[in-house]
C-alpha positions in Angstrom: -27.8 25.9 -1.8 -23.9 25.5 -2.5 -21.6 23.2 -4.4 -18.8 21.4 -2.9 -16.1 21.2 -5.9 -13.1 19.5 -3.7 -12.9 18.5 -0.6 -10.1 17.3 2.2 -9.6 16.0 5.5 -6.5 16.1 7.3 -5.8 14.7 10.6 -2.5 14.7 12.9 -0.4 12.3 14.9 -1.2 14.6 18.3 -2.4 13.8 22.1 -5.8 15.6 20.6 -6.4 14.1 17.8 -6.2 17.7 15.9 -7.7 17.8 12.1 -8.2 20.4 9.4 -10.7 20.4 7.1 -10.6 22.2 3.9 -13.4 22.8 0.7 -13.9 24.9 -2.0 -17.4 25.8 -2.4 -19.2 27.7 -5.5 -21.3 30.4 -4.4 -23.6 33.0 -6.6 -20.8 35.6 -6.9 -17.5 33.7 -6.6 -15.2 31.0 -4.7 -14.9 30.3 -1.0 -12.0 28.4 0.1 -13.3 27.2 3.9 -11.5 25.3 6.6 -12.3 24.5 9.7 -9.9 22.8 12.1 -9.9 21.8 16.2 -9.3 18.5 18.4 -11.0 15.3 18.6 -14.6 15.9 17.3 -14.7 19.7 18.6 -14.4 22.7 15.4 -12.1 24.7 16.9 -11.5 27.4 14.2 -13.8 28.4 10.8 -11.9 30.3 8.5 -12.9 31.5 4.3 -11.3 32.9 1.8 -13.4 34.6 -1.2 -11.4 34.2 -4.9 -13.5 35.3 -8.0 -12.3 32.5 -10.2 -12.0 28.7 -9.6 -8.1 29.0 -10.5 -7.6 31.2 -7.6 -9.6 29.2 -5.5 -8.2 26.1 -6.5 -4.2 27.6 -6.3 -5.1 28.4 -2.8 -6.7 25.3 -1.3 -3.0 23.7 -3.4 -0.9 26.0 -1.3 -2.6 25.2 2.0 -2.3 21.4 1.3 1.1 21.4 0.8 1.9 23.3 3.6 -0.2 21.2 5.5 1.2 17.8 4.5 4.8 19.1 4.5 6.7 16.6 6.7 9.6 19.1 7.2 7.0 21.6 8.5 8.1 23.5 11.4 4.8 22.8 13.3 4.8 19.9 15.5 1.8 18.9 14.0 2.2 16.8 10.7 -0.8 16.2 8.6 -1.5 13.4 6.6 -4.5 13.2 4.4 -7.5 10.9 5.5 -10.0 11.5 2.3 -9.9 13.6 -0.5 -13.0 14.6 -2.6 -12.8 15.7 -6.1 -15.9 16.9 -7.7 -19.1 18.0 -7.3 -21.3 17.2 -3.9 -24.5 19.3 -2.8 -24.1 21.0 0.6 -26.1 23.1 2.8 -23.3 25.8 4.6 
């Protein structure tokens, strides 16, 4: 079983109801920063980045959140935070 240390769900005001989910997951030999994005209830893209240390994973996680929630970002999709769960959750990814 893997452990989710942080997770955030974002949504955009867009015709297709775009969403973006981000999480830090503790794995045996390090940490994954995982993202899922899509429209409506359909996941269209999954990606993960490995980091050796929690601090490096947290740094990437926070950078992505800053970029996605920046009201002056170039993309027409402006994301807002729907839910955020700092702390430890169990998952079976």
